[in-house]
BASEBA-983969 format. One record per residue (C-alpha): x, y, z. Coordinates in steps of 0.2 Angstrom, whole numbers, padded with zeros to 4 digits, always signed. Each point is the difference from the previous one (the first is absolute). Layout:
N
XYZ/...
***
This chain:
250
+0549+0401+0463/-0016+0011-0005/-0010-0005-0015/-0015+0011-0006/-0010-0008-0013/-0014+0008-0010/-0005+0012+0014/-0014+0012-0003/-0005+0014+0013/-0013+0014-0001/-0005+0013+0012/-0018+0003-0004/-0002+0003-0018/+0019+0004-0002/+0011-0014-0006/+0017+0001+0008/+0008-0017-0005/-0004-0009-0016/+0006-0018-0001/+0017+0004+0007/+0013-0014+0002/+0016+0002+0008/+0013-0012+0007/+0012+0007+0014/+0016-0011+0001/+0008-0004+0017/+0015+0010+0005/-0002+0014-0013/-0007+0017-0001/-0015+0003-0011/-0006+0018-0003/-0018+0004-0004/+0002+0015-0011/-0013+0011-0008/-0010+0017+0001/-0012+0005+0013/-0016-0010-0002/+0009-0015-0009/-0005-0012+0014/+0017-0003+0007/-0004+0003+0019/-0016-0010-0002/+0010-0014-0007/+0012+0001+0015/-0015-0001+0012/-0007-0015-0009/+0017-0009+0002/-0001+0001+0019/-0019-0003+0002/-0005+0018+0005/-0010+0001-0016/-0010-0015-0006/-0001-0002-0019/-0017-0002-0009/+0007-0014-0010/+0017-0009-0003/+0012-0008+0012/+0014+0006+0012/+0012-0013+0007/+0014+0003+0013/+0013-0013+0000/-0012-0012-0009/-0014+0003+0013/-0016+0010-0006/-0002+0016+0009/-0018+0000+0007/-0009+0010+0013/+0002-0015+0012/+0019+0000-0001/+0005+0018-0006/+0004+0006+0018/+0011-0015+0003/+0009+0002-0016/+0002+0019+0002/+0012-0004+0015/+0012-0007-0013/-0002+0016-0011/+0007+0017+0007/-0010+0015-0007/+0006+0018-0001/-0010+0014-0006/+0004+0018-0004/+0006+0011+0015/+0001-0016+0011/-0019-0001+0004/+0004+0001+0018/-0012+0001+0015/+0002+0018+0007/-0004-0005+0018/+0015-0013+0000/+0018+0003+0001/+0012-0006-0014/+0004-0015+0011/-0019-0003+0004/-0004+0000-0019/+0014-0011-0004/-0003-0013+0013/-0019+0000+0000/-0004-0016-0009/+0014-0009+0009/-0007+0005+0017/-0018-0005-0006/+0008-0018-0005/+0007-0001+0018/+0019+0002-0004/+0010+0001+0017/+0008+0017+0004/+0018-0006-0003/-0004-0006-0017/-0009+0016-0005/+0014+0011+0007/+0013-0010-0009/-0010+0001-0017/-0003+0018+0002/+0019+0003+0003/+0004-0010-0016/-0013+0010-0010/+0006+0017+0005/+0018-0005-0006/-0007-0007-0016/-0011+0015-0004/+0013+0012+0007/-0013+0008+0012/+0009+0009+0014/-0003-0009+0017/-0008+0016+0008/-0013+0001-0014/-0009-0016+0006/-0008+0009+0015/-0007+0014-0011/-0018+0001-0007/-0002+0001-0019/-0004+0019+0001/+0018+0002+0008/+0009-0009-0014/+0005+0006-0017/-0008-0007-0016/+0015-0011-0003/+0000-0006+0018/-0018-0005-0001/+0003-0010-0016/+0014-0009+0009/-0011-0004+0014/-0013-0006-0012/+0013-0012-0008/+0005-0006+0017/-0018-0004+0005/-0002-0010-0017/+0016-0010+0004/-0004-0003+0019/-0006-0018-0003/+0014-0004-0013/-0013-0002-0014/+0004-0010-0016/-0007+0014-0011/+0001+0019+0001/-0013+0010-0008/+0002+0019-0002/-0013+0012-0007/+0009+0016-0006/+0011+0000+0016/+0010+0015-0006/-0013+0011-0009/-0002+0013+0014/+0018+0003+0003/+0011+0015-0006/+0013-0005-0013/+0015-0001+0011/-0008-0011+0013/-0008-0010-0013/+0017-0004-0008/+0007-0004+0017/-0014-0012+0003/+0001-0008-0017/+0018-0005+0003/-0004-0007+0017/-0015-0010-0006/+0010-0008-0014/+0013-0005+0012/-0013-0007+0012/-0008-0010-0014/+0017-0007-0006/+0006-0004+0018/-0017-0009+0005/-0003-0009-0016/-0019+0003+0002/-0013-0001-0014/-0005+0018-0003/-0014+0008-0009/+0001+0019-0001/-0013+0012-0007/+0006+0016-0009/-0005+0012-0014/+0018+0005-0002/+0010-0007-0014/+0017+0003+0007/-0005-0007+0017/-0006-0016-0008/+0016-0001-0010/+0010+0002+0016/-0009-0014+0009/-0007-0012-0012/+0005-0017-0006/-0016-0001-0009/-0013+0014-0004/-0019-0002-0002/-0006+0015-0009/-0019+0002+0002/-0012+0011-0010/-0019+0002+0003/+0000-0016+0011/+0009-0011-0012/+0018-0006-0002/+0008+0010-0014/+0017-0008+0000/+0010-0011+0012/+0019-0002+0000/+0017+0008+0005/+0000+0019-0002/+0011-0001-0015/-0013-0009-0010/-0013+0014+0004/+0013+0013-0006/+0006-0009-0015/-0014-0010-0006/-0017+0007+0006/-0014-0012-0003/-0013+0014-0003/-0002+0018-0004/-0005+0003+0018/+0016-0008+0006/+0011+0011-0011/-0010+0016+0005/+0002-0004+0018/+0019-0003-0001/+0003+0015-0011/-0011+0012+0012/+0013-0004+0014/+0016-0002-0010/-0001+0016-0010/+0000+0012+0014/+0015-0009+0008/+0010+0000-0016/-0004+0019-0002/+0007+0003+0017/+0016-0009-0004/+0002+0010-0016/-0003+0016+0009/+0013-0004+0013/+0013-0006-0013/
***
């Protein structure tokens, strides 16, 4: 579905991606995992054409992603950022339907799709008339998801979508998101630095370190057969506090 081949990207003198190759299969959830500064968010933006690589090749459904076609291809890729990334001067409904209105959808089609998405994202019907500042963090994230799904895209890209939420809201949204992924059978790429979140969602994990791919595979392989000392250290750093918490509660 998405093929990234030998991609390099620097911002000024700072290399962010170094010969990264990733294949995202259709109908599955791929998680880009890694510490801050590992290049995972930049890689996501390279996939949807928001960032142009310095070298390498990106293909979406076999078609090269170029400046000439990136906007058209992004209509087939829903994109969700942390805290929803909503326009503050538009209501929830205005944010969700913005692109559909720009593309000339008729009112009935927009209204019906908005109703479907409210049900899917479990957003209260009365929330669609509120502005982002009047919504909770979880509601803003649900609206951001609805906006990404408005055009019924083939691929859903999510950049740390739950990172700014409190633990209870985050757990609720994790469950809702996983149900949505399964029900819609979308190709999903999700960015996170959280090992447990990656394990919860991923069919396959791409662990990045310093702009390079450290290991690719199911989570069990990263845990049982780490490819490098970094992979082992990254997994241990997040597993050991959880194991200590379980022991303390026993």
